[in-house]
C-alpha positions as CSV (number, residue, x, y, z in Angstrom):
1,M,-5.2,10.9,-23.5
2,S,-1.1,11.2,-23.7
3,L,-2.3,14.3,-21.2
4,L,-3.1,12.5,-18.9
5,L,-0.2,10.5,-18.5
6,E,2.5,13.4,-19.1
7,S,0.9,16.3,-17.6
8,S,0.3,17.0,-13.7
9,Y,-1.7,19.5,-14.3
10,Y,-4.1,17.2,-16.9
11,A,-4.4,14.4,-14.4
12,F,-5.3,16.3,-11.3
13,A,-8.6,18.1,-13.3
14,F,-9.2,14.9,-14.7
15,Y,-9.7,13.3,-11.0
16,T,-11.2,16.5,-9.4
17,A,-13.9,16.3,-12.8
18,L,-14.7,12.8,-12.4
19,N,-15.3,13.4,-8.3
20,A,-17.3,16.2,-9.4
21,L,-19.3,14.0,-11.4
22,I,-19.8,11.3,-8.5
23,M,-20.8,14.3,-6.5
24,L,-23.2,15.3,-8.3
25,I,-24.6,12.3,-9.1
26,L,-24.9,11.4,-5.7
27,G,-26.6,14.7,-4.5
28,M,-29.0,14.0,-7.7
29,L,-30.1,10.6,-5.7
30,V,-30.7,12.8,-2.7
31,T,-33.3,14.9,-4.5
32,R,-34.5,11.6,-6.0
33,A,-35.5,10.5,-2.5
34,R,-36.1,13.8,-1.4
35,V,-39.4,13.9,-3.6
36,R,-40.4,10.1,-3.3
37,T,-40.8,10.2,0.3
38,Q,-41.4,13.7,0.0
39,T,-38.8,15.0,2.3
40,D,-38.2,18.4,2.9
41,I,-35.6,18.5,4.4
42,G,-32.3,15.9,6.9
43,D,-34.0,12.3,6.8
44,G,-37.6,13.5,8.3
45,G,-37.3,10.1,10.0
46,K,-38.2,8.1,6.7
47,P,-36.1,4.8,6.6
48,E,-35.2,5.0,2.8
49,M,-33.2,8.7,3.3
50,A,-30.4,7.3,5.2
51,A,-28.8,5.8,2.2
52,P,-28.8,8.0,0.2
53,L,-27.7,10.9,2.5
54,R,-25.2,9.3,4.1
55,A,-23.4,8.3,0.8
56,H,-23.3,12.4,-0.1
57,A,-22.6,12.9,3.3
58,N,-19.9,10.6,2.8
59,N,-18.3,11.9,-0.7
60,T,-18.4,15.0,1.5
61,E,-16.2,13.8,4.2
62,Y,-13.3,12.2,2.3
63,T,-13.4,14.1,-1.0
64,P,-12.1,17.1,-0.5
65,M,-9.1,16.5,1.2
66,A,-8.0,13.9,-1.4
67,L,-8.0,15.9,-3.9
68,L,-6.1,18.8,-2.1
69,L,-3.7,16.6,-1.1
70,M,-3.6,15.6,-4.9
71,W,-3.3,19.7,-5.4
72,V,-0.3,20.0,-3.4
73,L,1.5,17.2,-5.3
74,T,0.9,18.5,-8.6
75,L,3.2,21.9,-7.3
76,P,6.0,22.6,-9.1
77,T,8.0,22.9,-5.6
78,L,7.4,19.1,-4.3
79,G,6.6,17.6,-8.2
80,A,5.1,14.7,-7.5
81,S,5.9,12.0,-10.5
82,I,2.6,11.9,-12.2
83,W,1.9,8.3,-11.5
84,V,1.7,9.8,-7.1
85,I,-1.5,11.7,-8.7
86,H,-2.4,8.7,-10.5
87,A,-1.9,6.3,-7.6
88,I,-4.3,9.0,-5.2
89,G,-6.9,9.6,-8.6
90,V,-7.3,5.7,-9.1
91,S,-7.8,4.6,-5.7
92,L,-9.7,7.5,-4.4
93,T,-12.3,7.6,-7.4
94,A,-12.9,3.9,-7.4
95,G,-13.4,4.0,-3.5
96,R,-15.7,6.6,-3.9
97,I,-17.6,5.1,-6.8
98,L,-18.0,2.0,-5.0
99,H,-18.8,2.8,-1.7
100,A,-21.8,4.8,-3.0
101,I,-22.9,1.6,-4.8
102,G,-22.3,-0.5,-1.9
103,L,-24.0,2.0,0.3
104,S,-26.5,2.8,-2.3
105,R,-27.9,-1.2,-1.6
106,S,-27.8,-1.5,1.9
107,T,-27.3,0.9,4.9
108,G,-25.9,-2.5,6.8
109,P,-22.2,-3.3,6.1
110,S,-20.9,-5.1,2.9
111,A,-18.2,-5.7,1.2
112,L,-18.2,-3.0,-1.4
113,R,-18.5,-0.5,1.1
114,F,-15.8,-2.0,2.9
115,I,-13.1,-1.9,-0.3
116,G,-14.6,1.7,-1.3
117,M,-13.7,3.0,2.0
118,V,-10.4,0.9,2.4
119,L,-9.5,2.0,-1.2
120,T,-10.0,5.8,-0.1
121,W,-7.6,5.3,3.4
122,I,-5.2,3.8,0.6
123,A,-5.0,7.6,-1.5
124,Y,-5.1,9.5,2.4
125,V,-1.8,7.5,3.0
126,I,-0.4,7.2,-0.6
127,G,-1.3,11.2,-0.6
128,I,0.2,12.1,3.5
129,V,3.2,10.0,2.5
130,A,4.3,11.6,-0.9
131,I,4.3,15.1,0.1
132,F,6.4,14.2,3.8
133,W,8.3,12.4,1.9
134,L,9.1,15.3,-0.2
135,V,9.1,17.8,2.2
136,F,11.6,15.9,4.2
137,T,13.4,14.7,1.6
138,T,14.5,17.2,-1.4
139,G,15.7,20.2,0.9
140,V,12.4,22.1,-0.5
141,V,13.4,25.9,1.1
142,A,10.0,27.8,1.1
143,A,9.1,30.6,-0.5
């Protein structure tokens, strides 16, 4: 546990694994819905396919770039604080979980979906601002 608080690399690996687990679970939920509705591809025109497909797709759309932002911040050249990594990781992971739960309950608007998206956007903003800050204030010279 202490390595998660001391090493940006371990923290990044931890959040990558957590978000991969979320992706796996969402993919399994799509497969379960396909079996239940006998849908081979797409949504098959079946409304009950919409929520699992969108939860998985939305996660696929947002998670990779957030993880890339975190990875860039772990590079020794930038050397972001481990707390920046945790801020992105906690916000992203909580956001993705809440969004998936909210969408799995209803395809309409929901508080959990909204909070999940806001947390995901916060992760993006933290990562973007941190990278710009470090690039423009640390006097980094290209390798």
